[in-house]
C-alpha positions, 0 to 999 in steps of 0.5 A, spaced: 869 616 658 873 611 657 872 604 660 878 602 662 875 595 664 874 594 657 880 590 654 884 592 661 891 587 659 891 590 653 890 597 655 896 596 660 901 593 655 900 599 650 901 603 655 907 600 658 910 600 651 909 607 648 912 608 656 919 604 655 919 607 647 920 613 650 924 612 656 928 609 651 929 615 647 929 619 653 935 615 656 938 615 649 938 623 649 943 622 654 947 616 654 948 613 646 946 619 642 952 620 637 957 615 641 959 609 638 957 603 640 958 601 647 958 592 647 962 588 641 960 588 635 954 583 635 956 580 628 949 583 626 950 586 618 947 592 619 952 598 620 951 602 626 950 608 627 951 613 633 944 616 633 938 615 637 938 607 634 943 604 633 941 599 627 934 602 625 932 596 621 934 591 626 931 595 631 924 597 628 923 590 626 923 587 633 916 591 634 913 586 630 913 581 636 910 586 640 905 586 635 903 579 636 903 580 643 898 586 643 894 582 638 893 577 643 891 581 649 886 584 645 882 578 642 883 576 650 877 581 652 872 576 648 874 570 652 870 567 658 873 568 665 872 561 665 874 555 660 877 548 660 882 551 655 887 556 659 889 560 651 882 561 650 879 564 657 881 570 661 887 566 665 894 567 666 897 562 660 895 568 655 897 573 659 904 571 660 904 568 653 902 575 649 908 579 654 912 574 653 912 576 645 912 584 647 918 582 652 922 579 646 921 585 641 922 590 648 928 586 649 931 586 641 928 593 640 933 596 646 939 592 644 940 593 636 937 600 638 942 601 643 948 596 643 949 597 651 950 591 655 943 592 658 940 593 651 944 586 651 940 583 658 933 585 656 934 582 650 936 576 653 932 575 658 926 577 654 928 571 649 929 566 656 922 568 658 918 566 652 921 560 651 922 558 657 913 559 658 911 554 653 916 548 657 912 551 664 905 551 660 905 545 658 908 541 664 902 545 668 896 542 662 899 534 664 899 535 670 894 539 672 897 545 676 893 552 678 894 558 675 898 560 681 902 554 681 904 555 674 906 563 675 909 561 681 914 557 678 914 560 672 917 566 676 922 564 680 925 560 675 925 566 670 927 571 676 933 567 677 935 566 671 935 572 668 940 575 675 944 570 673 944 573 666 945 579 668 950 578 673 954 574 667 954 579 662 955 585 667 961 582 670 964 577 664 965 572 670 969 566 667 968 560 671 973 555 668 978 557 664 980 554 657 976 549 658 976 545 652 971 544 647 966 550 649 966 556 644 959 560 646 954 560 641 953 568 639 960 569 642 965 573 639 970 576 644 978 572 643 976 568 650 971 565 648 974 557 649 972 560 657 967 557 660 963 564 663 957 564 668 952 568 661 954 562 657 949 558 661 943 562 660 944 564 653 947 557 651 945 551 655 940 554 658 936 556 651 937 550 648 936 547 654 927 550 653 926 549 646 930 542 646 924 540 652 919 544 649 920 539 642 919 532 647 913 535 651 909 536 644 912 530 641 910 525 647 904 529 646 903 528 639 904 521 639 902 519 645 908 518 648 912 515 643 920 514 647 924 514 640 920 520 637 921 524 644 928 522 643 930 523 636 927 530 635 930 535 639 937 532 637 935 533 630 934 540 632 940 540 636 945 539 631 942 541 625 939 548 627 945 550 632 951 554 629 958 551 630 956 548 636 962 546 642 963 539 642 961 540 651 955 543 649 952 537 645 955 532 649 951 535 655 945 538 652 944 530 649 944 527 656 939 532 658 934 530 652 935 523 655 934 523 662 927 529 660 925 524 655 925 518 659 922 521 665 916 524 661 915 517 658 915 514 665 910 520 668 907 522 662 901 525 666 895 527 662 894 526 654 894 533 652 890 534 644 891 539 640 892 540 633 898 540 629 896 543 623 896 548 620 899 552 626 904 548 629 907 547 622 906 553 621 911 556 626 915 550 626 915 552 617 917 560 619 921 558 624 925 555 620 926 560 615 927 565 620 934 561 623 935 561 615 936 569 613 939 569 621 945 565 617 944 569 611 945 575 616 951 572 618 954 571 611 959 576 608 957 576 600 950 577 602 952 582 607 949 590 605 950 594 612 948 601 609 941 597 606 934 599 608 934 591 607 937 586 612 936 579 613 935 580 621 930 584 620 926 579 616 928 574 621 925 578 627 918 578 623 918 571 620 920 568 628 914 574 630 909 569 624 911 564 629 910 565 636 903 567 633 902 560 629 904 558 636 900 561 640 893 559 635 896 552 636 895 552 644 889 554 643 887 548 638 887 543 646 881 540 646 876 539 652 878 532 655 884 530 657 885 523 658 890 520 663 895 516 659 900 511 661 907 509 658 905 503 654 900 508 649 
């Protein structure tokens, strides 16, 4: 008889993944199989097919995130029930982190596979789920949140975010017309100078979560060095974003300054983690992924019918980033000390 209590989280996630993929293909048979892509072109190189998988290589490579999430849940069964490092115990933290990785993979699979509006919502909600978690997790470690508080605050903000994104995507609601300087980072439509509701989540929230995560990690690593806490997210903002609008840069710069100063004066507990090799590995693989993402967008390197797609390489590279960042969080030492702004 199968012991359902052994590796329970892993088995639930694996079964859910299989059911999701089965449902995807069942829906595909009735909705998008044999039909031209239902939404605007996503700008990725791979040619769109009319079958069940509109972008086969981009779809299948998305499952690399799923493998990472399943792996984390698989090894979690060997962790102690309680521990000072949540990522190395049977805590809600590794479950949420692994769920985020699986969510990214299945959402990306749905988007590239179906090229439908619903697939796009699943893709973006998965990315927002994952990228927001490190922010809440770091805050929970700095300010001694309970598991329930972490889960509650994270869930409330995520549900609010995904509702905004879904409404914005399905309605294409315009908040401000001809808003000077506003161009969505991923928009390809002719009225991209309009500020749309979906831009709030897909441009602003996305970049805000990344920048805040950078501020939190730099606070921990540098022992609350304000100059680095300010400079690192701005360097990432101005170097990694693709053709960012001026208004986006201005608003995010102001927000990063406010967040950095707030965390500097109210740092909470000092978190001790080892940056080498896992944080460095995560950053390197993410930068590599960012480079190949840009290559995929370039006409001279695009071979639409090829089995090799740069965007697929982006999926696999950033999946390694997810794994590296998990191991980085796992290096947290037991002794958390109260820090102050004078350090």
